[in-house]
N, CA, C and O atoms as a GROMACS GRO file, in nm:
protein
  460
    1MET      N    1  -4.155   0.384  -3.078
    1MET     CA    2  -4.104   0.316  -2.960
    1MET      C    3  -3.954   0.295  -2.973
    1MET      O    4  -3.903   0.266  -3.082
    2SER      N    5  -3.886   0.309  -2.864
    2SER     CA    6  -3.742   0.284  -2.863
    2SER      C    7  -3.715   0.135  -2.866
    2SER      O    8  -3.801   0.053  -2.831
    3ALA      N    9  -3.596   0.100  -2.908
    3ALA     CA   10  -3.559  -0.041  -2.917
    3ALA      C   11  -3.544  -0.102  -2.779
    3ALA      O   12  -3.568  -0.222  -2.763
    4TRP      N   13  -3.504  -0.022  -2.678
    4TRP     CA   14  -3.484  -0.080  -2.545
    4TRP      C   15  -3.615  -0.119  -2.479
    4TRP      O   16  -3.616  -0.208  -2.393
    5LEU      N   17  -3.725  -0.057  -2.517
    5LEU     CA   18  -3.854  -0.095  -2.459
    5LEU      C   19  -3.894  -0.237  -2.498
    5LEU      O   20  -3.964  -0.304  -2.423
    6ASN      N   21  -3.851  -0.282  -2.614
    6ASN     CA   22  -3.882  -0.418  -2.656
    6ASN      C   23  -3.809  -0.522  -2.573
    6ASN      O   24  -3.856  -0.635  -2.561
    7ASP      N   25  -3.694  -0.485  -2.516
    7ASP     CA   26  -3.614  -0.578  -2.437
    7ASP      C   27  -3.652  -0.581  -2.290
    7ASP      O   28  -3.609  -0.672  -2.218
    8VAL      N   29  -3.730  -0.485  -2.242
    8VAL     CA   30  -3.764  -0.476  -2.100
    8VAL      C   31  -3.900  -0.541  -2.078
    8VAL      O   32  -3.998  -0.507  -2.145
    9ASP      N   33  -3.905  -0.635  -1.984
    9ASP     CA   34  -4.032  -0.700  -1.956
    9ASP      C   35  -4.106  -0.626  -1.844
    9ASP      O   36  -4.051  -0.536  -1.782
   10LEU      N   37  -4.229  -0.664  -1.819
   10LEU     CA   38  -4.312  -0.598  -1.718
   10LEU      C   39  -4.257  -0.617  -1.577
   10LEU      O   40  -4.271  -0.529  -1.493
   11TRP      N   41  -4.196  -0.731  -1.550
   11TRP     CA   42  -4.142  -0.757  -1.417
   11TRP      C   43  -4.031  -0.655  -1.384
   11TRP      O   44  -4.024  -0.604  -1.272
   12THR      N   45  -3.946  -0.627  -1.480
   12THR     CA   46  -3.839  -0.530  -1.460
   12THR      C   47  -3.896  -0.391  -1.435
   12THR      O   48  -3.851  -0.320  -1.345
   13LEU      N   49  -3.995  -0.353  -1.513
   13LEU     CA   50  -4.059  -0.222  -1.491
   13LEU      C   51  -4.127  -0.215  -1.356
   13LEU      O   52  -4.121  -0.112  -1.290
   14ALA      N   53  -4.193  -0.323  -1.314
   14ALA     CA   54  -4.258  -0.325  -1.183
   14ALA      C   55  -4.157  -0.311  -1.070
   14ALA      O   56  -4.183  -0.241  -0.971
   15VAL      N   57  -4.043  -0.376  -1.083
   15VAL     CA   58  -3.939  -0.364  -0.981
   15VAL      C   59  -3.884  -0.221  -0.974
   15VAL      O   60  -3.863  -0.168  -0.866
   16ILE      N   61  -3.862  -0.160  -1.090
   16ILE     CA   62  -3.812  -0.022  -1.093
   16ILE      C   63  -3.912   0.073  -1.029
   16ILE      O   64  -3.874   0.157  -0.948
   17VAL      N   65  -4.038   0.060  -1.064
   17VAL     CA   66  -4.142   0.147  -1.006
   17VAL      C   67  -4.154   0.121  -0.856
   17VAL      O   68  -4.168   0.215  -0.778
   18GLY      N   69  -4.149  -0.005  -0.815
   18GLY     CA   70  -4.158  -0.038  -0.673
   18GLY      C   71  -4.042   0.019  -0.593
   18GLY      O   72  -4.063   0.074  -0.486
   19LEU      N   73  -3.920   0.006  -0.645
   19LEU     CA   74  -3.804   0.062  -0.576
   19LEU      C   75  -3.811   0.215  -0.570
   19LEU      O   76  -3.774   0.274  -0.469
   20ALA      N   77  -3.859   0.277  -0.676
   20ALA     CA   78  -3.875   0.423  -0.675
   20ALA      C   79  -3.977   0.464  -0.570
   20ALA      O   80  -3.956   0.562  -0.499
   21ALA      N   81  -4.089   0.391  -0.560
   21ALA     CA   82  -4.191   0.424  -0.461
   21ALA      C   83  -4.138   0.408  -0.319
   21ALA      O   84  -4.162   0.493  -0.233
   22VAL      N   85  -4.068   0.299  -0.293
   22VAL     CA   86  -4.011   0.278  -0.159
   22VAL      C   87  -3.912   0.389  -0.125
   22VAL      O   88  -3.910   0.438  -0.012
   23THR      N   89  -3.831   0.430  -0.222
   23THR     CA   90  -3.734   0.537  -0.199
   23THR      C   91  -3.804   0.668  -0.167
   23THR      O   92  -3.766   0.736  -0.072
   24VAL      N   93  -3.906   0.703  -0.243
   24VAL     CA   94  -3.978   0.829  -0.220
   24VAL      C   95  -4.047   0.826  -0.084
   24VAL      O   96  -4.042   0.925  -0.010
   25ILE      N   97  -4.112   0.716  -0.050
   25ILE     CA   98  -4.183   0.708   0.076
   25ILE      C   99  -4.087   0.716   0.194
   25ILE      O  100  -4.113   0.790   0.289
   26THR      N  101  -3.978   0.642   0.190
   26THR     CA  102  -3.886   0.644   0.305
   26THR      C  103  -3.816   0.778   0.318
   26THR      O  104  -3.788   0.822   0.430
   27ARG      N  105  -3.785   0.842   0.208
   27ARG     CA  106  -3.717   0.972   0.217
   27ARG      C  107  -3.811   1.084   0.258
   27ARG      O  108  -3.767   1.184   0.314
   28SER      N  109  -3.939   1.071   0.229
   28SER     CA  110  -4.033   1.177   0.266
   28SER      C  111  -4.105   1.147   0.398
   28SER      O  112  -4.192   1.224   0.439
   29PHE      N  113  -4.072   1.038   0.463
   29PHE     CA  114  -4.138   0.999   0.588
   29PHE      C  115  -4.128   1.110   0.692
   29PHE      O  116  -4.226   1.137   0.763
   30PHE      N  117  -4.012   1.173   0.703
   30PHE     CA  118  -3.992   1.276   0.805
   30PHE      C  119  -4.070   1.403   0.774
   30PHE      O  120  -4.103   1.479   0.865
   31PHE      N  121  -4.098   1.428   0.648
   31PHE     CA  122  -4.176   1.546   0.611
   31PHE      C  123  -4.325   1.525   0.633
   31PHE      O  124  -4.398   1.621   0.655
   32MET      N  125  -4.371   1.399   0.628
   32MET     CA  126  -4.513   1.371   0.644
   32MET      C  127  -4.557   1.376   0.790
   32MET      O  128  -4.675   1.394   0.818
   33SER      N  129  -4.465   1.359   0.881
   33SER     CA  130  -4.498   1.358   1.023
   33SER      C  131  -4.514   1.499   1.077
   33SER      O  132  -4.434   1.588   1.045
   34ASN      N  133  -4.619   1.521   1.159
   34ASN     CA  134  -4.640   1.652   1.219
   34ASN      C  135  -4.566   1.668   1.350
   34ASN      O  136  -4.540   1.780   1.393
   35ALA      N  137  -4.531   1.559   1.413
   35ALA     CA  138  -4.464   1.564   1.542
   35ALA      C  139  -4.316   1.596   1.524
   35ALA      O  140  -4.251   1.547   1.431
   36THR      N  141  -4.264   1.677   1.614
   36THR     CA  142  -4.121   1.703   1.611
   36THR      C  143  -4.051   1.592   1.688
   36THR      O  144  -4.103   1.539   1.786
   37TRP      N  145  -3.934   1.559   1.644
   37TRP     CA  146  -3.858   1.456   1.712
   37TRP      C  147  -3.711   1.493   1.708
   37TRP      O  148  -3.667   1.568   1.621
   38HIS      N  149  -3.637   1.441   1.801
   38HIS     CA  150  -3.496   1.472   1.812
   38HIS      C  151  -3.416   1.342   1.822
   38HIS      O  152  -3.460   1.244   1.883
   39LEU      N  153  -3.303   1.342   1.760
   39LEU     CA  154  -3.214   1.228   1.771
   39LEU      C  155  -3.151   1.226   1.910
   39LEU      O  156  -3.128   1.331   1.969
   40PRO      N  157  -3.124   1.109   1.961
   40PRO     CA  158  -3.050   1.103   2.088
   40PRO      C  159  -2.911   1.164   2.071
   40PRO      O  160  -2.859   1.173   1.959
   41HIS      N  161  -2.852   1.206   2.181
   41HIS     CA  162  -2.722   1.274   2.176
   41HIS      C  163  -2.616   1.185   2.113
   41HIS      O  164  -2.532   1.234   2.037
   42TRP      N  165  -2.616   1.055   2.144
   42TRP     CA  166  -2.514   0.965   2.090
   42TRP      C  167  -2.528   0.953   1.938
   42TRP      O  168  -2.427   0.938   1.868
   43ALA      N  169  -2.650   0.960   1.886
   43ALA     CA  170  -2.671   0.951   1.741
   43ALA      C  171  -2.625   1.080   1.673
   43ALA      O  172  -2.565   1.076   1.566
   44GLN      N  173  -2.655   1.194   1.735
   44GLN     CA  174  -2.609   1.322   1.678
   44GLN      C  175  -2.457   1.327   1.674
   44GLN      O  176  -2.398   1.374   1.577
   45ARG      N  177  -2.394   1.279   1.779
   45ARG     CA  178  -2.247   1.279   1.784
   45ARG      C  179  -2.190   1.185   1.678
   45ARG      O  180  -2.090   1.217   1.613
   46GLY      N  181  -2.253   1.070   1.660
   46GLY     CA  182  -2.206   0.976   1.559
   46GLY      C  183  -2.221   1.030   1.418
   46GLY      O  184  -2.137   1.002   1.333
   47LEU      N  185  -2.326   1.107   1.392
   47LEU     CA  186  -2.347   1.164   1.259
   47LEU      C  187  -2.243   1.269   1.223
   47LEU      O  188  -2.223   1.300   1.105
   48GLN      N  189  -2.176   1.325   1.323
   48GLN     CA  190  -2.069   1.420   1.294
   48GLN      C  191  -1.953   1.352   1.223
   48GLN      O  192  -1.882   1.416   1.145
   49TYR      N  193  -1.933   1.224   1.249
   49TYR     CA  194  -1.820   1.152   1.192
   49TYR      C  195  -1.858   1.076   1.065
   49TYR      O  196  -1.769   1.020   0.999
   50ALA      N  197  -1.983   1.071   1.030
   50ALA     CA  198  -2.027   0.994   0.914
   50ALA      C  199  -1.968   1.046   0.782
   50ALA      O  200  -1.923   0.964   0.702
   51PRO      N  201  -1.964   1.176   0.755
   51PRO     CA  202  -1.907   1.221   0.627
   51PRO      C  203  -1.760   1.186   0.612
   51PRO      O  204  -1.717   1.143   0.505
   52ILE      N  205  -1.681   1.203   0.718
   52ILE     CA  206  -1.538   1.172   0.706
   52ILE      C  207  -1.517   1.022   0.692
   52ILE      O  208  -1.424   0.980   0.624
   53ALA      N  209  -1.600   0.942   0.756
   53ALA     CA  210  -1.588   0.797   0.743
   53ALA      C  211  -1.624   0.753   0.602
   53ALA      O  212  -1.556   0.667   0.545
   54ALA      N  213  -1.728   0.809   0.546
   54ALA     CA  214  -1.768   0.774   0.409
   54ALA      C  215  -1.663   0.820   0.309
   54ALA      O  216  -1.630   0.746   0.216
   55LEU      N  217  -1.610   0.938   0.327
   55LEU     CA  218  -1.506   0.989   0.238
   55LEU      C  219  -1.382   0.902   0.245
   55LEU      O  220  -1.321   0.870   0.143
   56SER      N  221  -1.343   0.863   0.365
   56SER     CA  222  -1.226   0.776   0.382
   56SER      C  223  -1.247   0.641   0.316
   56SER      O  224  -1.156   0.585   0.256
   57ALA      N  225  -1.368   0.589   0.327
   57ALA     CA  226  -1.397   0.459   0.268
   57ALA      C  227  -1.388   0.462   0.116
   57ALA      O  228  -1.364   0.360   0.053
   58VAL      N  229  -1.408   0.578   0.057
   58VAL     CA  230  -1.400   0.591  -0.088
   58VAL      C  231  -1.259   0.628  -0.133
   58VAL      O  232  -1.209   0.574  -0.232
   59VAL      N  233  -1.194   0.720  -0.063
   59VAL     CA  234  -1.067   0.775  -0.108
   59VAL      C  235  -0.948   0.684  -0.078
   59VAL      O  236  -0.863   0.664  -0.165
   60VAL      N  237  -0.941   0.629   0.041
   60VAL     CA  238  -0.824   0.549   0.080
   60VAL      C  239  -0.799   0.430  -0.014
   60VAL      O  240  -0.685   0.411  -0.056
   61PRO      N  241  -0.900   0.350  -0.048
   61PRO     CA  242  -0.872   0.242  -0.143
   61PRO      C  243  -0.822   0.292  -0.279
   61PRO      O  244  -0.743   0.224  -0.344
   62GLU      N  245  -0.868   0.409  -0.322
   62GLU     CA  246  -0.821   0.463  -0.450
   62GLU      C  247  -0.674   0.502  -0.443
   62GLU      O  248  -0.606   0.502  -0.546
   63ILE      N  249  -0.625   0.535  -0.325
   63ILE     CA  250  -0.486   0.577  -0.311
   63ILE      C  251  -0.393   0.456  -0.298
   63ILE      O  252  -0.286   0.455  -0.360
   64VAL      N  253  -0.431   0.356  -0.222
   64VAL     CA  254  -0.339   0.247  -0.190
   64VAL      C  255  -0.362   0.120  -0.272
   64VAL      O  256  -0.287   0.024  -0.256
   65MET      N  257  -0.462   0.119  -0.359
   65MET     CA  258  -0.488  -0.001  -0.438
   65MET      C  259  -0.492   0.032  -0.587
   65MET      O  260  -0.525   0.144  -0.628
   66GLN      N  261  -0.457  -0.069  -0.666
   66GLN     CA  262  -0.468  -0.056  -0.810
   66GLN      C  263  -0.520  -0.188  -0.865
   66GLN      O  264  -0.456  -0.292  -0.849
   67GLN      N  265  -0.634  -0.183  -0.928
   67GLN     CA  266  -0.700  -0.300  -0.985
   67GLN      C  267  -0.721  -0.409  -0.880
   67GLN      O  268  -0.699  -0.527  -0.907
   68GLY      N  269  -0.765  -0.369  -0.760
   68GLY     CA  270  -0.799  -0.463  -0.655
   68GLY      C  271  -0.681  -0.518  -0.577
   68GLY      O  272  -0.700  -0.603  -0.490
   69GLN      N  273  -0.561  -0.473  -0.604
   69GLN     CA  274  -0.441  -0.520  -0.535
   69GLN      C  275  -0.370  -0.400  -0.471
   69GLN      O  276  -0.370  -0.291  -0.527
   70LEU      N  277  -0.310  -0.423  -0.353
   70LEU     CA  278  -0.230  -0.319  -0.292
   70LEU      C  279  -0.112  -0.287  -0.384
   70LEU      O  280  -0.055  -0.375  -0.447
   71ILE      N  281  -0.076  -0.159  -0.389
   71ILE     CA  282   0.036  -0.122  -0.474
   71ILE      C  283   0.165  -0.172  -0.410
   71ILE      O  284   0.178  -0.174  -0.287
   72HIS      N  285   0.260  -0.212  -0.492
   72HIS     CA  286   0.384  -0.270  -0.443
   72HIS      C  287   0.506  -0.182  -0.469
   72HIS      O  288   0.619  -0.226  -0.448
   73THR      N  289   0.484  -0.062  -0.515
   73THR     CA  290   0.595   0.026  -0.549
   73THR      C  291   0.571   0.165  -0.493
   73THR      O  292   0.457   0.206  -0.471
   74LEU      N  293   0.679   0.236  -0.471
   74LEU     CA  294   0.666   0.375  -0.428
   74LEU      C  295   0.660   0.470  -0.547
   74LEU      O  296   0.649   0.592  -0.528
   75GLN      N  297   0.667   0.418  -0.667
   75GLN     CA  298   0.656   0.500  -0.787
   75GLN      C  299   0.511   0.511  -0.829
   75GLN      O  300   0.472   0.469  -0.938
   76ASP      N  301   0.432   0.567  -0.740
   76ASP     CA  302   0.290   0.588  -0.766
   76ASP      C  303   0.258   0.732  -0.729
   76ASP      O  304   0.273   0.772  -0.613
   77ALA      N  305   0.215   0.809  -0.826
   77ALA     CA  306   0.191   0.952  -0.806
   77ALA      C  307   0.084   0.978  -0.700
   77ALA      O  308   0.087   1.081  -0.634
   78ARG      N  309  -0.010   0.885  -0.684
   78ARG     CA  310  -0.118   0.906  -0.588
   78ARG      C  311  -0.066   0.914  -0.445
   78ARG      O  312  -0.120   0.990  -0.365
   79LEU      N  313   0.035   0.837  -0.413
   79LEU     CA  314   0.091   0.838  -0.277
   79LEU      C  315   0.148   0.976  -0.243
   79LEU      O  316   0.120   1.030  -0.137
   80TYR      N  317   0.227   1.030  -0.333
   80TYR     CA  318   0.290   1.160  -0.309
   80TYR      C  319   0.188   1.273  -0.310
   80TYR      O  320   0.197   1.366  -0.230
   81ALA      N  321   0.093   1.266  -0.401
   81ALA     CA  322  -0.010   1.370  -0.406
   81ALA      C  323  -0.096   1.366  -0.279
   81ALA      O  324  -0.131   1.472  -0.226
   82ALA      N  325  -0.129   1.248  -0.230
   82ALA     CA  326  -0.208   1.237  -0.107
   82ALA      C  327  -0.129   1.287   0.013
   82ALA      O  328  -0.184   1.355   0.100
   83ALA      N  329   0.000   1.255   0.018
   83ALA     CA  330   0.084   1.302   0.129
   83ALA      C  331   0.095   1.454   0.129
   83ALA      O  332   0.083   1.517   0.234
   84VAL      N  333   0.118   1.512   0.011
   84VAL     CA  334   0.126   1.658   0.002
   84VAL      C  335  -0.009   1.720   0.035
   84VAL      O  336  -0.015   1.820   0.107
   85GLY      N  337  -0.115   1.663  -0.017
   85GLY     CA  338  -0.249   1.716   0.012
   85GLY      C  339  -0.280   1.713   0.160
   85GLY      O  340  -0.333   1.810   0.214
   86ALA      N  341  -0.249   1.603   0.228
   86ALA     CA  342  -0.274   1.594   0.372
   86ALA      C  343  -0.190   1.696   0.448
   86ALA      O  344  -0.240   1.762   0.540
   87ALA      N  345  -0.062   1.708   0.411
   87ALA     CA  346   0.025   1.804   0.480
   87ALA      C  347  -0.024   1.947   0.460
   87ALA      O  348  -0.027   2.026   0.554
   88VAL      N  349  -0.062   1.979   0.337
   88VAL     CA  350  -0.110   2.115   0.310
   88VAL      C  351  -0.240   2.142   0.385
   88VAL      O  352  -0.258   2.251   0.438
   89TYR      N  353  -0.329   2.043   0.391
   89TYR     CA  354  -0.454   2.066   0.462
   89TYR      C  355  -0.430   2.090   0.611
   89TYR      O  356  -0.489   2.181   0.669
   90PHE      N  357  -0.343   2.011   0.672
   90PHE     CA  358  -0.316   2.031   0.815
   90PHE      C  359  -0.240   2.160   0.841
   90PHE      O  360  -0.246   2.216   0.950
   91TRP      N  361  -0.167   2.207   0.739
   91TRP     CA  362  -0.093   2.332   0.754
   91TRP      C  363  -0.184   2.453   0.735
   91TRP      O  364  -0.180   2.546   0.816
   92ARG      N  365  -0.266   2.453   0.628
   92ARG     CA  366  -0.346   2.570   0.593
   92ARG      C  367  -0.494   2.561   0.626
   92ARG      O  368  -0.560   2.663   0.642
   93ARG      N  369  -0.547   2.439   0.638
   93ARG     CA  370  -0.691   2.416   0.660
   93ARG      C  371  -0.775   2.478   0.549
   93ARG      O  372  -0.882   2.533   0.574
   94ASP      N  373  -0.727   2.467   0.427
   94ASP     CA  374  -0.795   2.524   0.312
   94ASP      C  375  -0.809   2.414   0.206
   94ASP      O  376  -0.710   2.364   0.153
   95VAL      N  377  -0.932   2.376   0.176
   95VAL     CA  378  -0.957   2.265   0.085
   95VAL      C  379  -0.913   2.298  -0.057
   95VAL      O  380  -0.857   2.212  -0.125
   96LEU      N  381  -0.936   2.420  -0.103
   96LEU     CA  382  -0.896   2.458  -0.238
   96LEU      C  383  -0.745   2.449  -0.256
   96LEU      O  384  -0.698   2.396  -0.357
   97VAL      N  385  -0.669   2.500  -0.161
   97VAL     CA  386  -0.523   2.494  -0.170
   97VAL      C  387  -0.478   2.348  -0.165
   97VAL      O  388  -0.383   2.310  -0.234
   98THR      N  389  -0.544   2.266  -0.084
   98THR     CA  390  -0.512   2.124  -0.076
   98THR      C  391  -0.530   2.056  -0.212
   98THR      O  392  -0.442   1.982  -0.256
   99ILE      N  393  -0.641   2.082  -0.278
   99ILE     CA  394  -0.667   2.021  -0.409
   99ILE      C  395  -0.567   2.070  -0.512
   99ILE      O  396  -0.513   1.991  -0.589
  100VAL      N  397  -0.542   2.200  -0.516
  100VAL     CA  398  -0.452   2.257  -0.616
  100VAL      C  399  -0.311   2.203  -0.598
  100VAL      O  400  -0.249   2.162  -0.697
  101LEU      N  401  -0.259   2.201  -0.476
  101LEU     CA  402  -0.122   2.154  -0.456
  101LEU      C  403  -0.112   2.003  -0.471
  101LEU      O  404  -0.010   1.952  -0.520
  102GLY      N  405  -0.213   1.931  -0.430
  102GLY     CA  406  -0.213   1.786  -0.452
  102GLY      C  407  -0.210   1.752  -0.600
  102GLY      O  408  -0.136   1.663  -0.641
  103MET      N  409  -0.289   1.822  -0.678
  103MET     CA  410  -0.288   1.800  -0.824
  103MET      C  411  -0.159   1.850  -0.888
  103MET      O  412  -0.114   1.795  -0.988
  104ALA      N  413  -0.100   1.956  -0.830
  104ALA     CA  414   0.027   2.006  -0.882
  104ALA      C  415   0.138   1.903  -0.862
  104ALA      O  416   0.234   1.901  -0.939
  105VAL      N  417   0.126   1.818  -0.763
  105VAL     CA  418   0.222   1.709  -0.744
  105VAL      C  419   0.184   1.590  -0.831
  105VAL      O  420   0.270   1.528  -0.893
  106TYR      N  421   0.055   1.558  -0.836
  106TYR     CA  422   0.009   1.439  -0.907
  106TYR      C  423   0.032   1.446  -1.059
  106TYR      O  424   0.084   1.352  -1.118
  107LEU      N  425  -0.008   1.555  -1.120
  107LEU     CA  426  -0.004   1.565  -1.265
  107LEU      C  427   0.136   1.551  -1.326
  107LEU      O  428   0.152   1.476  -1.422
  108PRO      N  429   0.238   1.621  -1.275
  108PRO     CA  430   0.372   1.601  -1.333
  108PRO      C  431   0.424   1.459  -1.314
  108PRO      O  432   0.488   1.403  -1.403
  109LEU      N  433   0.396   1.400  -1.197
  109LEU     CA  434   0.444   1.264  -1.174
  109LEU      C  435   0.370   1.164  -1.262
  109LEU      O  436   0.431   1.073  -1.318
  110HIS      N  437   0.241   1.181  -1.275
  110HIS     CA  438   0.160   1.085  -1.352
  110HIS      C  439   0.178   1.105  -1.503
  110HIS      O  440   0.203   1.009  -1.576
  111LEU      N  441   0.164   1.228  -1.549
  111LEU     CA  442   0.173   1.255  -1.693
  111LEU      C  443   0.316   1.268  -1.741
  111LEU      O  444   0.348   1.221  -1.851
  112GLY      N  445   0.402   1.330  -1.662
  112GLY     CA  446   0.539   1.352  -1.704
  112GLY      C  447   0.628   1.229  -1.691
  112GLY      O  448   0.699   1.194  -1.786
  113TRP      N  449   0.624   1.162  -1.576
  113TRP     CA  450   0.711   1.048  -1.550
  113TRP      C  451   0.640   0.915  -1.570
  113TRP      O  452   0.703   0.810  -1.567
  114GLY      N  453   0.510   0.919  -1.592
  114GLY     CA  454   0.435   0.796  -1.617
  114GLY      C  455   0.408   0.710  -1.495
  114GLY      O  456   0.382   0.591  -1.507
  115TRP      N  457   0.415   0.770  -1.378
  115TRP     CA  458   0.389   0.694  -1.255
  115TRP      C  459   0.243   0.665  -1.242
  115TRP      O  460   0.201   0.602  -1.144
   0.00000   0.00000   0.00000
């Protein structure tokens, strides 16, 4: 027996199994149904914007904040890399080129100048 099993009580295991069961049931609900169904048009349109909204919610705080505080200086490599990445994406519409050029700006500023 592993040492961690001695520290885990039955209540914790029951909660983990219960959460796993709820997750499996809710995610497979649509596969268990025989009837076809369609989302309303407004919901389909809203789902088009969900990935960009989720990505923005994760990326923007990483760019403008450091340790839970807004950055107070322009000597931050993330600002310049994000600006170059956004400009390159709107210019070329190529994600790979955006990542490569954004990192080409970020790495020298961060590693070379210590920003």
